[in-house]
Each structure stands twice: as structure tokens, then as C-alpha cells.
C-alpha positions in Angstrom: 97.1 79.1 -121.0 95.0 80.3 -123.9 93.5 78.3 -126.7 93.3 79.9 -130.2 91.3 78.1 -132.9 91.3 79.3 -136.5 89.0 76.5 -137.8 87.0 73.7 -136.3 89.2 71.2 -138.1 92.4 72.8 -137.1 94.5 71.6 -134.1 94.6 73.9 -131.1 97.3 76.5 -131.2 98.5 77.0 -127.6 99.8 80.3 -126.3 101.6 79.7 -123.1 101.2 82.4 -120.5 104.3 82.1 -118.2 102.4 83.1 -115.0 98.8 82.9 -114.0 96.9 86.1 -113.0 96.6 84.7 -109.5 100.4 84.6 -109.2 100.8 88.0 -110.8 98.3 89.5 -108.4 100.1 87.8 -105.5 103.4 89.3 -106.7 101.9 92.8 -106.8 100.4 92.6 -103.4 103.5 91.0 -101.9 105.6 93.9 -103.2 103.3 96.4 -101.5 103.5 94.5 -98.2 107.3 94.0 -98.2 107.9 97.6 -99.2 105.8 98.8 -96.3 103.2 100.5 -98.5 100.7 98.1 -96.9 101.8 98.2 -93.3 101.1 95.6 -90.6 97.4 95.5 -89.7 96.4 97.2 -93.0 93.0 95.9 -94.1 93.0 94.4 -97.6 89.6 94.9 -99.2 88.9 92.6 -102.2 86.7 94.9 -104.1 89.1 97.8 -103.8 92.1 95.7 -104.8 90.2 94.2 -107.7 89.4 97.7 -108.9 93.0 99.0 -108.5 94.6 96.0 -110.3 91.7 95.6 -112.8 91.2 92.0 -111.9 88.3 89.9 -110.7 87.5 89.5 -107.0 88.1 85.7 -107.5 91.6 86.4 -108.7 92.3 88.7 -105.8 90.9 86.2 -103.4 93.2 83.4 -104.8 96.2 85.8 -104.4 95.2 86.6 -100.8 94.9 82.9 -100.0 98.4 82.4 -101.5 99.8 85.2 -99.3 98.1 83.8 -96.3 99.9 80.5 -96.9 103.1 82.5 -97.0 102.3 84.2 -93.7 102.1 87.7 -95.1 98.4 88.0 -94.9 95.9 87.0 -92.1 92.3 86.1 -92.8 89.9 86.8 -89.9 86.5 85.2 -90.0 83.8 87.7 -90.9 86.3 90.5 -90.9 88.3 89.9 -94.1 92.0 90.1 -94.8 94.8 92.1 -93.1 98.5 92.4 -93.5 100.1 90.2 -90.9 101.5 91.9 -87.8 104.5 90.1 -86.3 103.8 89.5 -82.6 106.5 89.2 -79.9 106.2 85.4 -80.2 106.4 85.5 -84.0 109.6 87.5 -83.9 111.1 85.1 -81.3 110.2 82.1 -83.5 111.6 83.6 -86.7 114.8 84.8 -84.9 115.5 81.4 -83.4 114.6 79.5 -86.5 116.8 81.7 -88.7 119.7 81.0 -86.3 119.4 77.3 -86.8 118.7 77.2 -90.6 121.0 80.0 -91.7 123.8 79.0 -89.2 123.8 75.4 -90.6 123.7 76.7 -94.2 126.7 79.0 -93.6 128.6 76.0 -92.1 127.8 73.8 -95.1 128.8 76.4 -97.7 132.1 77.2 -95.9 133.0 73.5 -95.7 132.7 73.0 -99.4 133.2 76.6 -100.7 134.0 76.8 -104.4 135.1 79.7 -106.6 131.7 79.9 -108.2 130.0 80.2 -104.8 132.5 82.9 -103.7 131.5 84.8 -106.8 127.8 84.4 -106.1 128.1 85.6 -102.4 130.3 88.5 -103.3 127.9 89.6 -106.0 125.0 89.4 -103.6 127.1 91.4 -101.1 127.9 94.1 -103.7 124.2 94.4 -104.5 123.5 95.1 -100.9 126.4 97.6 -100.6 125.1 99.4 -103.7 121.6 99.5 -102.2 122.9 101.0 -99.0 124.7 103.7 -100.9 121.5 104.5 -102.8 119.6 104.7 -99.5 116.4 103.0 -100.8 115.1 100.9 -98.0 113.1 98.6 -100.2 116.2 97.8 -102.3 118.2 97.3 -99.1 115.7 94.9 -97.7 115.4 93.0 -101.0 119.2 92.8 -101.3 119.6 91.8 -97.6 117.1 88.9 -98.0 118.6 87.9 -101.3 122.1 87.5 -99.8 120.8 85.2 -97.0 118.8 83.2 -99.5 121.9 82.8 -101.6 123.7 81.3 -98.7 120.9 78.8 -98.2 120.9 77.9 -101.9 124.6 77.5 -102.0 124.4 75.0 -99.2 123.5 72.1 -101.6 121.1 70.8 -98.9 117.8 70.3 -100.7 115.7 69.6 -97.6 117.2 72.6 -95.9 116.2 74.7 -98.9 112.7 73.3 -98.9 112.2 74.1 -95.2 113.6 77.6 -95.7 111.2 78.2 -98.7 108.2 77.5 -96.4 109.0 80.6 -94.4 111.1 82.7 -96.7 108.5 85.4 -97.2 108.0 85.7 -93.5 111.8 86.0 -93.1 111.7 88.7 -95.9 109.1 90.6 -93.9 111.1 90.1 -90.7 114.2 91.5 -92.3 112.2 94.5 -93.6 111.1 95.3 -90.1 114.6 94.8 -88.6 116.3 97.0 -91.2 114.0 99.9 -90.3 115.5 99.9 -86.7 119.0 100.7 -87.9 119.7 104.5 -87.6 122.9 104.0 -89.7 122.3 101.6 -92.6 126.0 101.4 -93.5 126.3 99.0 -90.5 124.4 96.5 -92.6 127.2 96.5 -95.2 129.9 95.9 -92.5 127.9 93.1 -90.8 127.3 91.3 -94.1 130.9 91.7 -95.2 132.0 89.9 -92.0 129.4 87.1 -92.7 130.5 86.6 -96.3 134.2 86.7 -95.3 133.7 84.0 -92.6 131.9 81.7 -95.1 134.6 82.3 -97.8 137.3 81.5 -95.3 136.3 77.8 -95.5 136.1 77.5 -91.7 132.7 75.9 -91.0 132.6 76.6 -87.3 133.6 80.3 -87.8 130.9 80.7 -90.5 128.2 79.2 -88.4 129.1 81.3 -85.3 129.3 84.4 -87.4 125.9 83.7 -89.0 124.4 83.2 -85.5 126.0 86.4 -84.2 124.7 88.2 -87.3 121.2 87.0 -86.5 121.5 88.3 -83.0 120.1 91.6 -84.4 116.8 89.7 -84.0 117.1 90.4 -80.3 116.8 94.1 -81.0 113.6 93.6 -83.0 112.3 91.2 -80.4 112.8 93.8 -77.7 111.2 96.4 -79.9 108.2 94.2 -80.5 108.0 93.6 -76.7 107.9 97.4 -76.2 105.1 97.8 -78.7 103.0 95.0 -77.0 
């Protein structure tokens, strides 16, 4: 928020800045992490980032603290900041937690599905399908995550949405890692078509089971993480 004064007797004229520099810096760094430009373990140097983004070190530090809270960045005492590396235990936790949250969300949406929700889910599915055709992994990852988030948002369960929001960026990162393991990305379109169809069918049990089966891809990533460790 900026204050502009034309005369000492004038009232303040406020110019509202929609987002703080801290948030904008966090957005820029988050995009680099989720796109893979800053890979796991990559060291994030405040002075270099401040120079690249033409911002103060204080702003960069605040942004890094925000990303640490989101689970995308890790701060190591006396060593600075690095992009979070998902360990075997991390992948297991995210995979199992997604099963619970997204499976429950799919059931809730199916049991009260509306024409508006069907439109929302099919639009999200179309965006993913288009991204797969384009072959841009960043767009695919974003569209993949957006579809799952749309399911949670359509659930109408505020506390479920709040809990999902706490880990949504870690899930986004997790999806980005998982999607790189598919040799044929067109499989993603087919799997998500099955998920959306199950939810739109109105069968809560089918929707929840399909969501859980869909998240079984996490087992592939968990095995991959185990191999790396």
C-alpha cells in the first residue's frame, strides 16, 4: 500500500497494490521450483536471487520463509536455503494422505454432483488434455494439480479444503515429480477421464475407489524414491 500526499492539509490518497513484493517474489520462486528449473537440493542464495529479481534481500528472505512454510524450501542452519528434496518417507506420507483427502472429496462431490460441478470438472479435464497434446510438462503438471484441487473445492467441505491447502504446494511438487515418470503422458488423460467420469456418475463409492486407484501411481514414485535412496 502506497501513500500519496499532494499537500500537508490534504487527506491521504491511497493506491492499493494488490499483492506485496514478498508474495510476488514467492510466486516467482515457486514457479521456478515447480517447473523443475530449480531442482531438488538446489541451493537458493539470497544475494543472487535478490539481484536476479531486482529486490531486496529482506524481500527474498520473506519469500523463502513463505516457501519453507509451504514445504517447497528447506532452511538448514548455517547453510542457507535449498529446494526441498522429497525423501522416501515424504513420498509415502503425501501418497497416503492424498488417498484419504482426495478419495473423500471425490465421494462428497459425486454424492451431490450438480450440472455446474460437472462443467467445472470437465473444463479442468479439457485443460489437462490440451496440455498433454502440447507436450509441455510444466503445463501438464499445473493442469493435473488444478483438476485435483477442483475436486476438493467442489466438495463443499470447508475444513477438508483448509487441510488440503496446508499441503497443496507439496502435492503440486509431488505431482510434478510423478508426471516425469510417465514415458507416455497420454496415459494421464485416460486416467483422469476415468476419475472425472466416476465422480460425474453420482456413485460416491465408485468415485472414492477410483480416486484411490488413481493415486496408486504414488506407489511408482515411492518405489522410485526408494531406489534413489
